Each structure stands twice: as C-alpha cells, then as structure tokens.
Backbone as CSV, one residue per row, in Angstrom:
resi,resn,N_x,N_y,N_z,CA_x,CA_y,CA_z,C_x,C_y,C_z
1,MET,4.911,20.227,1.754,4.723,20.329,0.175,3.593,19.327,-0.083
2,ASN,2.616,19.822,-0.885,1.532,19.090,-1.237,1.913,18.224,-2.504
3,LYS,1.107,17.143,-2.909,1.437,16.182,-4.080,1.540,16.662,-5.324
4,GLN,0.611,18.029,-5.665,0.689,18.802,-6.881,2.088,19.439,-6.988
5,ASN,2.538,20.145,-5.907,3.840,20.542,-6.001,4.897,19.688,-6.176
6,ALA,4.813,18.506,-5.618,5.822,17.513,-5.555,5.877,16.869,-7.004
7,ALA,4.730,16.793,-7.757,4.682,16.241,-9.022,5.244,17.584,-9.942
8,LEU,5.036,18.766,-9.581,5.627,19.796,-10.416,7.356,19.719,-10.340
9,LEU,7.692,19.586,-9.130,9.244,19.427,-8.845,9.771,18.430,-9.666
10,SER,9.054,17.063,-9.793,9.471,16.000,-10.559,9.640,16.528,-12.140
11,VAL,8.718,17.279,-12.576,8.582,17.759,-13.986,9.901,18.554,-14.454
12,VAL,10.061,19.506,-13.433,11.085,20.414,-13.655,12.706,19.838,-13.404
13,SER,12.864,18.941,-12.580,14.103,18.368,-12.404,14.477,17.501,-13.714
14,ASN,13.258,16.521,-14.181,13.524,15.618,-15.241,13.839,16.507,-16.424
15,SER,13.141,17.664,-16.688,13.488,18.464,-17.838,14.822,18.896,-17.959
16,VAL,15.389,19.313,-16.702,16.804,19.852,-16.837,17.913,18.694,-16.988
17,LEU,17.554,17.465,-16.516,18.247,16.354,-16.630,18.339,15.787,-17.948
18,VAL,17.109,15.604,-18.534,17.049,15.177,-20.148,17.763,16.016,-21.078
19,ALA,17.922,17.371,-20.712,18.625,18.265,-21.675,20.184,18.054,-21.472
20,ILE,20.559,17.930,-20.174,22.020,17.629,-19.710,22.580,16.260,-20.251
21,LYS,21.764,15.358,-20.031,22.180,13.782,-20.456,22.285,13.705,-21.930
22,LEU,21.180,14.298,-22.667,21.389,14.198,-24.127,22.396,15.029,-24.779
23,LEU,22.736,16.136,-24.107,23.801,17.012,-24.667,25.228,16.208,-24.417
24,ALA,25.376,15.693,-23.315,26.459,14.971,-23.005,26.670,13.743,-23.886
25,GLY,25.472,12.903,-24.083,25.449,11.588,-24.716,25.888,11.910,-26.169
26,ILE,25.467,13.049,-26.865,25.608,13.294,-28.224,27.148,13.642,-28.344
27,LEU,27.721,14.492,-27.506,29.069,14.815,-27.532,30.007,13.944,-27.302
28,MET,29.632,12.699,-26.544,30.412,11.694,-26.113,30.390,10.516,-27.218
29,HIS,29.278,10.585,-27.815,29.023,9.247,-28.841,28.718,8.259,-28.006
30,SER,28.083,8.523,-26.920,27.890,7.205,-25.748,26.437,6.678,-25.871
31,VAL,26.167,5.596,-26.286,24.912,4.989,-26.061,24.331,4.704,-24.742
32,GLY,25.334,4.482,-23.770,24.818,4.223,-22.591,24.321,5.558,-21.896
33,VAL,25.055,6.876,-22.226,24.602,7.922,-21.646,23.225,8.477,-22.266
34,ILE,23.253,8.245,-23.726,22.009,8.641,-24.527,20.776,7.690,-23.829
35,SER,21.182,6.428,-23.524,20.120,5.781,-22.978,19.522,6.163,-21.647
36,GLU,20.523,6.884,-20.861,20.038,7.442,-19.719,19.070,8.822,-19.996
37,ALA,19.616,9.288,-21.240,18.727,10.633,-21.445,17.291,10.116,-22.017
38,ILE,17.222,8.969,-22.685,15.851,8.464,-23.073,15.106,8.038,-21.771
39,HIS,15.907,7.382,-20.940,15.030,7.069,-19.576,14.650,8.171,-18.794
40,SER,15.396,9.250,-18.716,14.831,10.499,-18.256,13.859,11.116,-19.006
41,SER,13.737,11.083,-20.424,12.736,11.548,-21.228,11.380,11.031,-20.773
42,ILE,11.323,9.448,-20.572,10.280,8.702,-20.376,9.854,8.971,-18.934
43,ASP,10.872,9.337,-18.079,10.496,9.846,-16.677,9.723,11.225,-16.739
44,LEU,10.212,12.266,-17.472,9.615,13.432,-17.700,8.300,13.270,-18.086
45,ILE,7.923,12.357,-19.152,6.587,11.969,-19.599,5.687,11.609,-18.399
46,ALA,6.521,10.650,-17.702,5.744,9.899,-16.585,5.443,11.034,-15.446
47,SER,6.303,11.973,-15.351,6.021,13.196,-14.188,5.060,13.981,-14.900
48,LEU,4.793,14.318,-16.054,3.841,15.080,-16.497,2.363,14.221,-16.447
49,ILE,2.450,13.128,-16.851,1.285,12.285,-16.491,0.889,12.358,-15.131
50,ALA,1.724,12.157,-14.241,1.460,12.066,-12.837,0.797,13.679,-12.233
51,PHE,1.534,14.509,-12.802,1.198,15.895,-12.415,-0.447,16.176,-12.770
52,PHE,-0.655,15.981,-14.076,-2.136,16.079,-14.611,-3.269,15.163,-14.050
53,SER,-2.633,13.825,-13.736,-3.582,12.727,-13.089,-4.030,13.250,-11.707
54,ILE,-3.076,13.771,-10.965,-3.372,14.401,-9.718,-4.158,15.354,-9.684
55,ARG,-4.056,16.384,-10.551,-4.892,17.328,-10.632,-6.193,17.092,-10.919
56,VAL,-6.543,16.006,-11.781,-7.831,15.464,-12.203,-8.504,14.816,-10.826
57,ALA,-7.431,13.935,-10.188,-7.890,12.914,-9.259,-8.598,13.570,-8.187
58,VAL,-7.887,14.813,-7.817,-8.416,15.689,-6.443,-9.734,16.348,-6.776
59,LYS,-10.268,16.259,-7.916,-11.738,16.760,-8.310,-12.659,16.184,-7.633
60,PRO,-13.731,16.849,-7.128,-14.781,16.223,-6.277,-15.692,15.292,-7.116
61,ALA,-16.570,14.484,-6.781,-17.466,13.734,-7.467,-18.467,14.474,-8.204
62,ASP,-18.874,14.035,-9.533,-19.759,14.868,-10.211,-20.818,13.893,-11.033
63,GLU,-21.553,14.399,-11.680,-22.501,13.593,-12.462,-21.942,12.215,-13.315
64,ASP,-20.999,12.743,-13.970,-20.315,11.464,-14.760,-19.388,10.607,-14.074
65,HIS,-18.840,11.075,-12.616,-17.922,10.443,-12.066,-18.464,10.400,-10.540
66,PRO,-19.813,9.732,-10.283,-20.299,9.800,-8.868,-19.275,9.269,-7.743
67,PHE,-18.490,8.454,-7.994,-17.493,7.948,-6.941,-16.261,8.663,-6.950
68,GLY,-16.152,9.902,-7.642,-14.983,10.695,-7.791,-14.051,10.379,-8.904
69,HIS,-12.848,10.953,-8.912,-11.780,10.693,-9.743,-10.563,10.008,-9.426
70,SER,-10.584,9.478,-8.405,-9.240,9.092,-7.701,-8.714,7.885,-8.485
71,LYS,-9.385,7.269,-9.349,-8.783,5.901,-10.056,-7.841,6.664,-11.234
72,TYR,-7.913,8.026,-11.607,-7.126,8.533,-12.591,-5.683,8.356,-12.142
73,GLU,-5.212,8.221,-10.958,-3.909,8.123,-10.260,-3.584,6.803,-10.806
74,ASN,-4.389,5.629,-10.515,-4.144,4.286,-10.983,-3.754,4.101,-12.474
75,VAL,-4.653,4.981,-13.247,-4.471,4.824,-14.802,-3.075,5.473,-15.217
76,SER,-2.792,6.473,-14.370,-1.361,7.106,-14.555,-0.373,6.295,-14.405
77,GLY,-0.434,5.524,-13.027,0.739,4.498,-12.981,0.992,3.437,-13.820
78,PHE,-0.216,3.062,-14.484,-0.221,1.955,-15.506,0.376,2.502,-16.833
79,VAL,0.125,3.802,-17.153,0.502,4.293,-18.395,2.034,4.461,-18.293
80,GLU,2.525,4.948,-17.052,3.862,5.110,-16.861,4.810,3.968,-17.064
81,ALA,4.054,2.803,-16.505,4.992,1.626,-16.535,5.091,1.131,-17.816
82,ILE,3.948,1.319,-18.869,4.086,0.760,-20.241,4.959,1.693,-21.048
83,LEU,5.104,3.072,-20.582,6.071,4.022,-21.284,7.371,3.431,-21.155
84,ILE,7.906,3.312,-19.851,9.216,3.020,-19.475,9.731,1.633,-20.219
85,PHE,8.653,0.653,-20.247,8.872,-0.678,-20.836,9.392,-0.406,-22.272
86,PHE,8.494,0.525,-23.078,8.873,0.784,-24.454,10.294,1.559,-24.444
87,ALA,10.596,2.551,-23.652,11.936,3.068,-23.616,13.099,2.066,-23.457
88,ALA,12.839,1.072,-22.627,13.862,0.056,-22.333,14.200,-0.769,-23.979
89,ILE,13.149,-0.995,-24.291,13.177,-1.752,-25.656,13.958,-1.020,-26.611
90,LEU,13.748,0.309,-26.867,14.357,1.288,-27.682,15.791,1.219,-27.448
91,ILE,16.105,1.325,-25.965,17.652,1.297,-25.727,18.418,-0.096,-25.974
92,ILE,17.661,-1.104,-25.755,18.218,-2.367,-26.112,18.566,-2.415,-27.710
93,TYR,17.586,-1.905,-28.452,17.590,-1.904,-30.116,18.982,-1.048,-30.382
94,GLU,19.070,0.163,-29.808,20.239,0.958,-30.168,21.531,0.511,-29.766
95,ALA,21.538,-0.168,-28.424,22.866,-0.847,-28.135,23.201,-1.890,-28.926
96,VAL,22.247,-2.855,-29.239,22.623,-4.033,-30.136,23.359,-3.501,-31.452
97,ARG,22.586,-2.476,-31.993,22.944,-1.958,-33.365,24.418,-1.383,-33.188
98,ARG,24.735,-0.661,-32.080,26.081,-0.204,-32.017,27.096,-1.195,-31.839
99,ILE,26.820,-2.477,-31.102,27.535,-3.531,-31.126,27.888,-4.118,-32.290
100,ILE,26.842,-4.173,-33.167,26.929,-4.601,-34.700,27.731,-3.679,-35.517
101,THR,27.690,-2.526,-35.364,28.223,-1.577,-36.347,29.526,-0.967,-35.913
102,GLY,29.657,-1.119,-34.625,30.998,-0.739,-33.903,30.676,0.704,-33.158
103,THR,31.480,1.180,-31.992,31.132,2.296,-31.287,32.480,2.671,-30.837
104,TYR,32.425,3.855,-30.322,33.596,4.618,-29.781,33.055,5.694,-28.879
105,VAL,33.741,6.078,-27.816,33.203,7.210,-26.753,34.308,8.089,-26.465
106,GLU,33.900,9.357,-26.204,34.898,10.322,-26.052,34.253,11.147,-24.968
107,ASN,35.341,11.960,-24.352,34.869,12.875,-23.284,34.427,12.081,-21.995
108,LEU,35.261,11.006,-21.744,34.664,10.233,-20.633,34.529,10.942,-19.141
109,GLY,35.455,11.910,-18.905,35.107,12.696,-17.683,34.000,13.462,-17.727
110,MET,33.738,14.124,-18.658,32.533,14.873,-18.698,31.128,13.927,-18.350
111,GLY,31.134,12.690,-19.122,30.113,12.029,-18.810,29.861,11.475,-17.508
112,ILE,30.987,11.080,-16.786,31.173,10.694,-15.332,30.534,11.782,-14.394
113,ILE,30.989,12.991,-14.742,30.457,14.244,-14.010,28.930,14.468,-13.934
114,VAL,28.558,14.224,-15.513,27.084,14.386,-15.568,26.266,13.313,-14.967
115,MET,26.684,12.185,-14.967,25.819,10.922,-14.342,25.910,11.011,-12.876
116,ILE,27.123,11.417,-12.228,26.969,11.574,-10.658,26.047,12.800,-10.275
117,PHE,26.135,13.779,-11.192,25.187,14.937,-10.890,23.750,14.622,-11.027
118,ALA,23.485,13.832,-11.984,22.086,13.357,-12.399,21.672,12.377,-11.086
119,SER,22.613,11.404,-10.705,22.214,10.550,-9.605,21.844,11.287,-8.245
120,PHE,22.686,12.539,-7.986,22.470,13.205,-6.737,21.037,13.898,-6.844
121,VAL,20.798,14.537,-8.146,19.348,15.368,-8.181,18.291,14.250,-7.977
122,ASN,18.369,13.178,-8.801,17.123,12.122,-8.645,17.174,11.525,-7.411
123,GLY,18.205,11.251,-6.712,18.143,10.853,-5.237,17.289,11.763,-4.470
124,VAL,17.693,13.102,-4.488,17.078,14.010,-3.780,15.428,14.172,-3.849
125,VAL,15.182,14.190,-5.182,13.770,14.485,-5.677,12.976,13.247,-5.433
126,SER,13.556,12.012,-5.682,12.653,10.887,-5.228,12.461,10.672,-3.804
127,TYR,13.349,11.223,-2.923,13.268,11.123,-1.532,12.091,11.943,-1.141
128,PHE,12.036,13.260,-1.646,10.769,14.069,-1.347,9.559,13.412,-2.029
129,LEU,9.555,12.826,-2.985,8.360,12.188,-3.803,7.907,11.020,-2.809
130,PHE,8.741,10.218,-2.453,8.420,9.155,-1.495,7.665,9.604,-0.378
131,LYS,8.313,10.673,0.260,7.657,11.243,1.450,6.471,11.613,1.323
132,VAL,6.086,12.514,0.293,4.957,13.203,-0.088,3.843,12.144,-0.360
133,SER,4.195,10.909,-1.102,3.450,9.973,-1.578,2.975,9.071,-0.403
134,LYS,3.704,9.055,0.510,3.293,8.255,1.736,2.319,9.152,2.594
135,GLU,2.733,10.448,2.652,1.859,11.439,3.457,0.410,11.436,2.808
136,GLU,0.336,11.571,1.491,-0.819,11.671,0.639,-1.612,10.501,0.265
137,ASN,-0.847,9.218,0.325,-1.196,8.038,-0.171,-1.535,8.077,-1.558
138,SER,-0.449,8.510,-2.438,-0.659,8.668,-3.822,0.124,7.752,-4.600
139,ILE,-0.632,6.893,-5.346,0.106,5.910,-6.251,0.736,6.589,-7.366
140,ALA,0.230,7.636,-7.794,0.796,8.377,-9.039,2.319,8.936,-8.640
141,LEU,2.392,9.373,-7.412,3.630,9.921,-6.958,4.548,8.879,-6.595
142,LYS,3.994,7.851,-5.988,4.819,6.769,-5.797,5.549,6.049,-6.909
143,ALA,4.750,5.871,-7.940,5.162,5.467,-9.326,6.080,6.380,-9.682
144,ASP,6.097,7.798,-9.600,7.037,8.745,-10.190,8.313,8.567,-9.445
145,ALA,8.175,8.451,-8.189,9.410,8.365,-7.275,10.201,6.978,-7.466
146,MET,9.465,5.948,-7.856,10.171,4.831,-8.357,10.773,4.895,-9.359
147,HIS,10.356,5.718,-10.341,11.065,5.936,-11.631,12.397,6.537,-11.535
148,LEU,12.413,7.662,-10.662,13.458,8.473,-10.282,14.462,7.480,-9.542
149,LEU,14.020,6.756,-8.630,14.992,5.888,-7.952,15.692,4.826,-8.867
150,THR,15.025,4.327,-9.807,15.558,3.537,-10.859,16.573,4.270,-11.510
151,ASP,16.245,5.446,-11.895,17.265,6.366,-12.574,18.595,6.673,-11.850
152,VAL,18.414,6.682,-10.295,19.617,6.815,-9.443,20.669,5.667,-9.888
153,PHE,20.064,4.560,-9.664,20.844,3.123,-9.759,21.349,3.060,-11.258
154,THR,20.470,3.300,-12.275,20.936,3.215,-13.538,22.124,4.279,-13.908
155,SER,21.985,5.407,-13.465,22.887,6.555,-13.752,24.360,6.138,-13.073
156,LEU,24.253,5.655,-11.724,25.386,5.126,-11.025,25.970,3.966,-11.882
157,GLY,25.197,3.150,-12.541,25.642,1.950,-13.244,26.550,2.387,-14.425
158,VAL,25.788,3.545,-15.208,26.588,4.010,-16.311,27.809,4.878,-15.808
159,THR,27.782,5.319,-14.761,29.081,5.942,-14.130,30.242,4.967,-14.055
160,LEU,29.800,3.848,-13.374,30.903,2.701,-13.260,31.421,2.114,-14.478
161,GLY,30.388,2.169,-15.444,30.723,1.747,-16.833,31.690,2.596,-17.426
162,LEU,31.393,4.054,-17.451,32.366,4.836,-18.033,33.772,4.830,-17.238
163,VAL,33.766,4.698,-16.067,35.063,4.439,-15.313,35.866,3.330,-15.801
164,ALA,35.020,2.197,-16.161,35.633,0.978,-16.635,36.131,1.116,-18.070
165,ILE,35.323,1.873,-18.780,36.014,2.101,-20.195,37.201,3.114,-20.083
166,LYS,37.233,4.030,-19.198,38.446,4.788,-19.077,39.662,3.988,-18.796
167,VAL,39.535,3.096,-17.923,40.543,2.170,-17.483,41.103,1.298,-18.279
168,THR,40.038,0.455,-19.025,40.291,-0.723,-20.061,40.332,-0.301,-21.370
169,LYS,39.736,0.899,-21.869,39.870,1.465,-23.042,39.034,0.355,-24.096
170,LEU,37.961,-0.250,-23.512,37.082,-0.929,-24.334,35.785,-0.363,-24.406
171,ASP,35.592,0.242,-25.618,34.370,0.977,-26.055,33.305,0.277,-26.116
172,ILE,33.325,-1.075,-26.248,32.268,-2.174,-26.429,31.480,-2.285,-25.078
173,LEU,32.348,-1.881,-23.990,31.420,-1.931,-22.659,30.281,-0.861,-22.788
174,ASP,30.363,0.148,-23.525,29.232,1.191,-23.334,27.697,0.740,-23.776
175,PRO,27.757,-0.173,-25.074,26.453,-0.703,-25.303,26.024,-1.746,-24.385
176,ILE,27.065,-2.503,-23.813,26.488,-3.774,-22.916,26.166,-2.992,-21.588
177,ILE,26.730,-2.022,-21.120,26.141,-1.207,-20.130,24.622,-0.573,-20.325
178,ALA,24.459,-0.290,-21.525,23.227,0.327,-21.946,22.086,-0.847,-21.750
179,ILE,22.393,-1.992,-22.271,21.443,-3.222,-22.190,21.237,-3.449,-20.695
180,PHE,22.283,-3.331,-19.886,22.112,-3.662,-18.535,21.046,-2.614,-17.854
181,VAL,21.226,-1.333,-18.257,20.308,-0.284,-17.898,18.933,-0.689,-18.353
182,ALA,18.710,-1.186,-19.372,17.394,-1.443,-19.957,16.855,-2.506,-19.324
183,LEU,17.611,-3.650,-18.893,16.925,-4.716,-18.253,16.458,-4.258,-16.861
184,LEU,17.081,-3.268,-16.201,16.740,-2.797,-14.976,15.395,-1.944,-14.999
185,ILE,15.399,-1.223,-16.218,14.057,-0.432,-16.504,12.855,-1.411,-16.630
186,ILE,13.106,-2.446,-17.386,11.997,-3.511,-17.612,11.564,-4.183,-16.339
187,LYS,12.537,-4.479,-15.525,11.980,-4.913,-14.164,11.101,-3.908,-13.434
188,ALA,11.606,-2.598,-13.464,10.705,-1.849,-12.777,9.446,-1.418,-13.342
189,SER,9.332,-1.545,-14.737,8.119,-1.353,-15.382,7.184,-2.541,-15.122
190,ILE,7.711,-3.630,-14.978,6.718,-4.739,-14.788,6.362,-4.889,-13.208
191,GLU,7.068,-4.362,-12.225,6.636,-4.027,-10.779,5.554,-3.039,-10.788
192,LEU,5.643,-1.757,-11.567,4.727,-0.801,-11.578,3.348,-1.159,-12.156
193,THR,3.558,-1.979,-13.201,2.383,-2.432,-13.869,1.453,-3.267,-12.883
194,LYS,2.157,-4.181,-12.170,1.580,-4.965,-11.170,0.853,-4.193,-10.197
195,GLU,1.437,-3.217,-9.436,0.819,-2.425,-8.521,-0.396,-1.687,-8.985
196,ALA,-0.297,-1.006,-10.314,-1.230,-0.106,-10.766,-2.526,-1.044,-11.004
197,LEU,-2.338,-2.283,-11.701,-3.458,-3.011,-12.008,-4.082,-3.581,-10.791
198,LYS,-3.279,-3.820,-9.728,-4.024,-4.242,-8.486,-5.086,-3.401,-8.045
199,ASP,-5.006,-2.141,-8.183,-6.073,-1.235,-7.762,-7.031,-0.977,-8.947
200,LEU,-6.566,-1.132,-10.119,-7.505,-1.007,-10.976,-8.572,-2.057,-11.165
201,THR,-8.063,-3.352,-10.725,-8.980,-4.388,-10.851,-9.707,-4.786,-9.490
202,ASP,-9.561,-3.621,-8.627,-10.476,-3.840,-7.198,-9.873,-4.773,-6.386
203,THR,-8.596,-5.059,-6.107,-8.047,-5.917,-5.236,-8.450,-5.338,-3.948
204,SER,-8.662,-6.569,-3.091,-8.920,-6.144,-1.581,-7.465,-5.351,-0.953
205,LEU,-7.835,-4.662,0.076,-6.781,-3.979,0.787,-5.775,-5.080,1.393
206,PRO,-4.593,-4.587,1.774,-3.615,-5.712,2.399,-4.340,-6.374,3.353
207,GLU,-3.745,-7.740,3.708,-4.503,-8.406,4.743,-4.343,-7.778,6.076
208,GLU,-3.338,-6.990,6.467,-3.008,-6.507,7.787,-4.008,-5.283,7.929
209,GLU,-4.396,-4.645,6.901,-5.423,-3.456,7.042,-6.747,-3.969,7.161
210,VAL,-7.038,-5.283,6.478,-8.414,-5.773,6.567,-8.460,-6.294,8.163
211,LYS,-7.531,-6.749,8.634,-7.544,-7.363,9.829,-7.723,-6.173,11.287
212,GLU,-7.155,-4.929,10.753,-7.372,-3.862,11.562,-8.784,-3.401,11.682
213,ILE,-9.581,-3.467,10.380,-10.835,-3.082,10.244,-11.706,-3.953,11.143
214,GLU,-11.429,-5.369,10.807,-12.211,-6.283,11.580,-12.257,-6.140,13.067
215,ASN,-10.775,-5.804,13.559,-10.636,-5.428,15.055,-11.439,-4.453,15.571
216,ILE,-11.563,-3.298,14.802,-12.206,-2.092,15.050,-13.709,-2.444,15.177
217,ILE,-14.155,-3.216,14.378,-15.793,-3.608,14.388,-15.909,-4.537,15.490
218,LYS,-14.976,-5.409,15.914,-15.200,-6.370,17.032,-15.105,-5.500,18.295
219,SER,-14.390,-4.477,18.432,-14.294,-3.735,19.649,-15.492,-3.135,20.234
220,ASN,-16.560,-3.115,19.299,-17.818,-2.647,19.792,-18.931,-3.780,20.215
221,SER,-19.163,-3.859,21.437,-19.807,-4.975,22.025,-21.432,-4.894,21.593
222,GLU,-21.852,-3.696,20.994,-23.107,-3.655,20.490,-23.285,-4.569,19.154
223,ILE,-22.177,-4.855,18.655,-22.328,-5.650,17.321,-22.039,-7.084,17.621
224,THR,-23.179,-7.844,17.256,-23.207,-9.374,17.572,-22.362,-10.162,16.612
225,SER,-22.425,-9.681,15.413,-21.556,-10.309,14.355,-21.610,-9.295,13.062
226,PHE,-20.739,-9.583,12.027,-20.677,-8.868,10.738,-20.221,-9.864,9.603
227,HIS,-20.693,-9.349,8.372,-20.304,-10.111,7.147,-20.373,-9.180,5.963
228,LYS,-20.101,-9.769,4.877,-19.938,-9.054,3.540,-19.059,-7.743,3.842
229,LEU,-17.642,-8.053,4.437,-16.863,-6.908,4.431,-16.110,-6.857,3.192
230,ARG,-16.257,-5.836,2.382,-15.598,-5.616,1.362,-14.651,-4.445,1.298
231,THR,-13.504,-4.582,0.579,-12.667,-3.423,0.654,-11.835,-3.347,-0.755
232,ARG,-11.603,-2.141,-1.130,-10.622,-1.950,-2.373,-10.007,-0.582,-2.218
233,LYS,-9.267,-0.272,-3.247,-8.392,0.975,-3.280,-8.777,1.693,-4.580
234,SER,-8.861,3.030,-4.442,-9.295,3.849,-5.590,-8.511,4.868,-5.527
235,GLY,-7.196,5.009,-6.115,-6.311,6.057,-6.007,-5.715,6.100,-4.696
236,PRO,-5.790,7.312,-3.897,-5.304,7.178,-2.730,-6.348,6.868,-1.686
237,ARG,-7.672,6.684,-2.307,-8.854,6.444,-1.068,-9.067,5.007,-1.005
238,ARG,-9.188,4.654,0.181,-9.744,3.098,0.445,-11.195,3.240,0.556
239,GLU,-12.058,2.278,-0.096,-13.295,2.152,-0.055,-13.750,0.880,0.627
240,ILE,-14.530,0.921,1.758,-14.763,-0.114,2.742,-16.269,-0.127,2.820
241,ASP,-16.992,-1.365,2.852,-18.382,-1.439,3.043,-18.538,-2.781,3.954
242,VAL,-19.495,-2.814,4.680,-19.579,-4.051,5.509,-21.006,-4.043,6.165
243,HIS,-21.595,-5.242,6.426,-22.884,-5.387,7.070,-22.679,-5.639,8.408
244,LEU,-23.184,-4.954,9.640,-23.267,-5.330,10.781,-24.476,-5.864,11.467
245,ARG,-24.370,-6.832,12.368,-25.520,-7.439,12.826,-25.728,-7.046,14.400
246,VAL,-26.866,-6.471,14.826,-26.967,-6.284,16.347,-28.342,-6.971,16.706
247,ASP,-28.408,-6.782,17.718,-29.965,-7.315,18.642,-31.161,-7.099,17.893
248,ARG,-32.098,-7.854,17.806,-33.315,-7.643,16.874,-34.129,-6.692,17.475
249,ASN,-34.003,-6.513,18.782,-34.612,-5.503,19.559,-34.015,-3.991,19.636
250,TYR,-32.851,-3.968,18.998,-32.048,-2.645,18.968,-32.821,-1.463,18.152
251,ASN,-32.749,-0.304,19.038,-33.501,0.813,18.659,-32.920,1.370,17.181
252,ILE,-33.745,1.581,16.318,-33.319,2.036,15.025,-32.369,3.347,15.060
253,VAL,-32.579,4.350,16.106,-31.848,5.478,16.293,-30.341,5.199,16.751
254,ASP,-30.312,4.228,17.837,-29.082,3.681,18.167,-28.371,2.938,17.100
255,ALA,-28.928,2.414,16.414,-28.406,1.417,15.214,-27.807,2.598,14.266
256,HIS,-28.416,3.793,13.852,-28.005,4.668,13.167,-26.613,5.246,13.717
257,GLU,-26.720,5.576,15.098,-25.668,6.007,15.674,-24.467,5.263,15.651
258,LEU,-24.655,3.862,15.915,-23.615,2.916,15.799,-22.890,3.032,14.573
259,SER,-23.628,2.966,13.471,-22.997,2.939,12.165,-22.027,4.195,11.928
260,HIS,-22.519,5.328,12.487,-21.604,6.427,12.444,-20.419,6.339,13.171
261,LYS,-20.563,5.739,14.505,-19.351,5.670,15.361,-18.468,4.613,14.771
262,VAL,-18.869,3.515,14.167,-17.791,2.448,13.750,-17.119,3.063,12.290
263,SER,-18.004,4.035,11.583,-17.340,4.510,10.411,-16.315,5.521,10.883
264,LYS,-16.473,6.327,11.776,-15.599,7.239,12.296,-14.387,6.466,13.070
265,GLN,-14.519,5.413,13.511,-13.431,4.649,14.037,-12.518,4.295,13.021
266,ILE,-13.266,3.899,11.956,-12.328,3.189,10.576,-11.685,4.435,10.170
267,THR,-12.366,5.605,9.765,-11.696,6.727,9.307,-10.621,7.549,9.963
268,ASP,-10.692,7.204,11.195,-9.608,7.887,12.268,-8.438,6.844,12.041
269,LYS,-8.586,5.637,11.748,-7.273,4.648,11.571,-6.944,4.867,10.148
270,PHE,-7.830,4.988,9.233,-7.455,5.228,7.791,-8.136,6.412,7.282
271,PRO,-7.378,7.581,7.345,-7.966,8.832,6.647,-8.092,8.634,5.217
272,ASP,-9.009,9.518,4.592,-9.244,9.455,3.474,-10.029,8.057,2.956
273,SER,-10.889,7.340,3.781,-11.660,6.294,3.619,-13.207,6.588,3.239
274,HIS,-13.643,5.984,2.313,-15.210,6.035,2.035,-15.812,4.932,2.767
275,VAL,-16.587,4.909,3.758,-17.165,3.856,4.535,-18.619,3.732,4.359
276,ILE,-19.032,2.494,3.947,-20.617,2.317,4.042,-20.834,1.261,4.789
277,ILE,-21.750,1.507,5.833,-22.117,0.559,6.708,-23.558,0.252,6.731
278,HIS,-24.099,-0.987,6.643,-25.439,-1.415,6.642,-25.777,-2.258,7.938
279,VAL,-26.655,-1.756,8.861,-26.968,-2.364,10.108,-28.344,-3.080,9.936
280,GLU,-28.116,-4.419,10.245,-29.323,-5.357,10.069,-29.463,-6.261,11.452
281,PRO,-30.728,-6.750,11.715,-30.976,-7.625,12.868,-30.237,-8.811,12.897
282,GLU,-29.724,-9.339,13.958,-29.346,-10.586,14.137,-30.156,-11.418,13.684
283,ARG,-29.832,-12.746,13.027,-30.624,-13.664,12.515,-31.419,-14.429,13.721
284,LYS,-32.628,-14.899,13.435,-33.232,-15.791,14.541,-32.547,-17.260,14.494
285,LYS,-32.557,-17.964,15.360,-31.774,-19.221,15.494,-32.421,-20.101,14.401
286,GLU,-33.759,-20.124,14.227,-34.283,-20.904,13.143,-33.930,-20.614,11.978
287,GLU,-33.445,-19.334,11.660,-33.055,-18.867,10.321,-31.622,-19.439,9.946
288,ASP,-30.965,-19.820,10.902,-29.685,-20.293,10.782,-29.520,-21.911,10.509
289,LYS,-30.673,-22.459,10.818,-30.740,-23.947,10.566,-31.079,-24.424,9.081
C-alpha cells in the first residue's frame, strides 16, 4: 500500500466512525460519546489534509518550488495538531456546561458497543498508517496514525466510563470522562506540534543519523578531512550538504568521481536524500596558523 492509498483509507474509516459515534451520542445524550465524535471529526479533517498534502508533496520541483514540495507534509502535520487542540477545548467547554446544567445518559449498552467497534477499527487503520509512514518516511501519515492511535485510547476510556456509569448510576461521570479525553487530545496535539515545527524550522537530523553520515565520509581514505556538514528534513526527504577536503594534488576528475561515490553511499544508507558535496583542496599548513 502506498502513502496516498493509506491516507485515503484513513479518510474512509474516519467518515464512517464520525457518523456512527455522532448518532450514538445524540441518542444516548452522552457528551462523552459526542466528544469522541468531535475527536473523530477532527481526525477526518486531519486525514483529508494529510491526503491532499501528500498528493502535493510528491510533485516534482518546478519554477516556483525549486527544492520540491516535500514540506507540505510538515505544514499538514502542524495544521492537524492545531485542529485537534481546538477540538479538545470545545469538548471541555461542552463537558463543563453539562456539569453545571445537569446531564443524563441513556442506551449505555449501545454506546459501549459503538466505542469498542471504533477502537478496533482505529487500531487496525493506525497500524497500517504507521507501517506505511515508516516505509515512506511520511510525517503527514505518521501524524494521522498518531491521531487514530489517540482515538483508540480515548474510545477505550469512554467505554470504561460508560461501564462505570452503568454500574454506579452516576451520570456525572460522563462529562468528567469527556474532560479526561480532551486532556489526552491536548497532550497529543502538543507532541505533534513539536514534531512538525522541528522540520519546518530546519532542525538538524537526529544525532545518530548525523553520526552515520560522518562515519560514511570517514570510511573513504581519499578524504583528508571534512567540514560544514549540514542536515535537515523536508517532508520525507533528508537534505545533506558537506565540504570534503582532499590532497591538493588530487586530480579534478577523481575528485568529481569521489563526490559521486560518497553521495551514493549516503543515499544507499538513507534513501530519498538530496546530497550536495563540495570538494576542496586540503589547506596548506601555513593557512592553518
């Protein structure tokens, strides 16, 4: 399954779950179940954003975007995080209103069945999204998968709450559960925001990846030293540039072939990387003084 098909699967599954949860929540008068419907609605919007951002991100470079469109995936992840944050605020508002004005819940059995079904569907879909996001190195799909995984736990939380209401007959537990769900959603939105902003602000690749790149460079005996190693992430693509130093008498043709060799070694290790290598002569000893 490619990442576009995976994003489409998320759109379809979220559409079905929104309809089921919303209908169940209205029939039950349950703010907890309705909060889950709102959560899934935001997941649906996030899935749509991921789907369209992935379609744009795979476009080749053009005159307006000479470095390609990969960062559209990072923008998608950031927008999704903001959306689910505001969804959580809306859930908290409605839950507090229900606590103040009073609440009651009906058809608890139906709600329990709907929440268990939603947890199962989201669990399966999130597994596939995580799998494809890892294979395709897609931040947009990873963000979508994290949304759905959060939905799994919140749905199970609502399920346990409905069971507790059925046993204790305390309807006040319903809005309290909704607030708990909202707090989990806020936590997820903060984590997603941090991850999306990390790439949008051109943060360096993880330390272990930088170390592997350095080891690849050092494995070539023709290279006397290197400097100005810079790395960053743009959507699924790594961007790497470095200056290599060779002996001052090194043949220009050999230097050109060396740059291609090192570039290939790096892209073999990190596929979908854009590598720029500048070869320069080693400094004279007097230049270092």
